[in-house]
N, C-alpha and C positions, 0 to 999 in steps of 0.2 A: 600876776599875769597868768590868765588861764591858758592851759594847753589846748590847742585847736584839735577838734575832732575831725578826722579825715573820713569822708563818706566813700563808701565803696563805689567803684566806676561801673555804671550800668551799660556801657557800650558793648561789652562782650555778650550780654544777654540779648540786647536788641539784634546783634549780628546773628546770634544763634537762632532767634525767632524768624529772621528774614530767610535764613538758609532752609529752615524747616518748611516755610511757605513755598519756597522755590521747589523743593523736593516733592511736596504734595501736588503742585501744579504739573510737574513733569510726569508724575504717576498718572494723573488724570488724562493728560494728552496721550500718553502711551496706551492707556485703556481705551480711549476713543479711537485711536488708530487701529488697535487690534479689533475693535468692534466693527470698524468700517471695512476691514478686510476679512472678517470672519463670517459667522452664521447669519448676522443681521443682513448683510448684503445679499446672500443667497435667498433668504426668505423674501426680501423685497423684490428680487428679480423674479422669483416664482410667482409672486402675486401680480406682477405687472401685466401679463396677457389677459388675466381675468378682469383686471380693472379696465383695460382697453376695450374688451368685449362688452362690458357692462355699461361703459360710459356712452351717452348718446352722441351721435355724430353732429358736429357743429354745422350750422347753416349760415348762409349769407356771407358777408365779408370775412368772418372768422374762419371759414372753411379753408381759405387759401393758406392760412398760417398753419393748418394741420396736415398739409400734403405729405410731410415726412412721417406722420403718425401711422401705426399699423392699421390696415383696413381702408385707408384713404385711397390707395392706388388701385385696389381691386374694385372699389365702388365706381370709379370713372369708366372702365370698359363696360360694366353692366349697363350704364346709362346709354352708352354709344350703341350697344347691340339692340337695346330696346328701340332706339330711334330708327335704326336701319329696318327693323321688322315693321314698324309702323309706316315707314316710307314706301315699302313695296306693297305689303299687304295682299299679294296675289292679284293686283290690279295692273292696268297698263299705264298708270301714272297720269291718266287724264280723266279719272272718275269712272271709267268703264271697267268691266271685268276682263280677265285674261281670255284671249281667244276671240274677242270682238274686234270690230273695225276701228275702235277708238272713238266712235261717234254715237255709240248706243245702237248700232245697226246689227245685222246678222253676223253670226260667227264666220270666221275665215276658213274654218275646217271644211275641206271639200267633201268630207263624209257626212256632214250634218244634213239632216233631211231637207232643211230649207234651201240648201245649195245644190241639191240633186234634181235632175230632170228625168222625164221618161225618155227612153231611147226612141228616136224618130228616124224616118227614112232619110232625113236631110243630113244626118251626122253619123251614118253607119255604112259599113261595107259587108255584104253577105256573099259567101262562097259556098256552092253546093258541090259535094264530093261523094261519089258512089264509093262504097267500101266492100271488101271481099267477105268480111265477117262482121256481123251476121249477114246471111244471104238476103238479097233484095232490100238492103237498107242503104240509106244515104245520110251523110252528115252535113248539117248546116253550121257554118262557122261565121259568127257575126263579130265584127271588130268595131269598137267605139272610136270613131274618128273625131269626135267633138272635144271641146276643152273642159267639159264638166263631167262629173260622174253621172251615169245614167242608169235607170232601172229597167230591166227587161221583164216586164210583167206578163204573166200568163204564158201563152204558147204562140208560135208563129202562125200567121195566117198565110197558108201556102196555096198558091194558085198556079197549077200547071196549065200549059197550053191545051185548050180544048176541054178543060174540066168544067162541069156544070155547077159545081159547088166546092167549097173548101173542105178538106178532110177534118174529121173530128180528132180530139186529143186522146191519148192514152192516159186514163185517170191515175193509174198507179205510178206515173212518172213525175208527179208534182213534188217539187223540193220543199223543204221545211221553211225556207225564206225566199223572198224575191231575189232573183239574180241581179246583182248590181255590178257595173263595170266602170273602173277608172278609165280615164283617157288612155287609149291604146290597148286596153284589156279586151279579152275575147269571151263570148258566150256561145253556147252550143245547144243544138236541138237535133234529135234523130227523126228520120222519116222512114216509115215502112212503105216501100213502093208498091209491092204486090204480095199476094199470098204465096206464090211459088208453086203450089200444087193445083192451081186452077179454081179454087173455091171463090176467088174474087172476080170471076167472070173472064171475058175474053181480053179485055184491056186494050191498051194502045201505047204507042211510043210518043212521048212528049219531047219537044225540041226547045222549049223555053220554060222559064219559071220566074214567078214574082213572089216576093215575101213581104208581108205587112205585119202590123202590130195590133193588138186588141185596142179597141176604142179609136182607131184611125182608119180612114178610107184610102190612105196613100200607100203605095207599093214601091218596092225597090227591086230592080232586076238582079237575079242571081244566075250567073252563066252556068250552063250545063255542058257536059262533054259533047263533042261534035256529033256523035251518033245518037244523042238523046238518051232518055231513060224510059223503061217500060213501067207503066202504072196500071192498076186495075181498081176494082171497088174495095179492096182491102187497104187502101191508102189510109195511113194514120200518121200523126206527129206526136212528139213528146213535148213537155214543157221546156222552157229555156232553163238550162242548168250551167254550172260553172266548169264542167270537165267533159271531154269527149267520151270518156268511159261511161259516165252516167247517162249520157245521151243515147248511147248504143246498147246499154244493158237491157 
């Protein structure tokens, strides 16, 4: 009877191999964890804004899914601002430009030339006031009583009681621009009544005065002081100006 040969037990070696495999797997997991918390994450985080800036913005339905992405929030206000600018555009919202009546008509600006009129006797009040300085001078004060801005062109047409003609203008008194009056505003003109030293002739005392405008044959009464004013052939007027000082200078 042959003696049986006992084979060595292989289970210890299999167990050792399995334990070695488990150790290798644990080391791999540890290395992965360390990499996830180490330099690799910082590099990925640093590259993220560049990737977002370089990536094209999505359009259409996919854009709604990217609302939380960098850049999506700032893009929306820009579109809204552009819309508001286009909506106003410096117009009145009805296709006309700002300052018009909304129907393509004239501007509502009361200073616009098309909305101004010439001052007329129907819409003014004139007051004649003798002054102490300069001597033998009188100040005409005209008030615009109308509802529109009016232009005082040229100089006043002055007609004293008994005068055979209207006096000429002092050429050096012409302003650089036409005197324009808003409703309620005043314009002025100076009147040299007489020479004072007799060079203008004998003269006479006038009890009434009428004032008109260039290009019109209508006149408006300007009340004089009760005793009247003395006039002679030296009678002259200035252009219409915007201040009493300029009128009497």
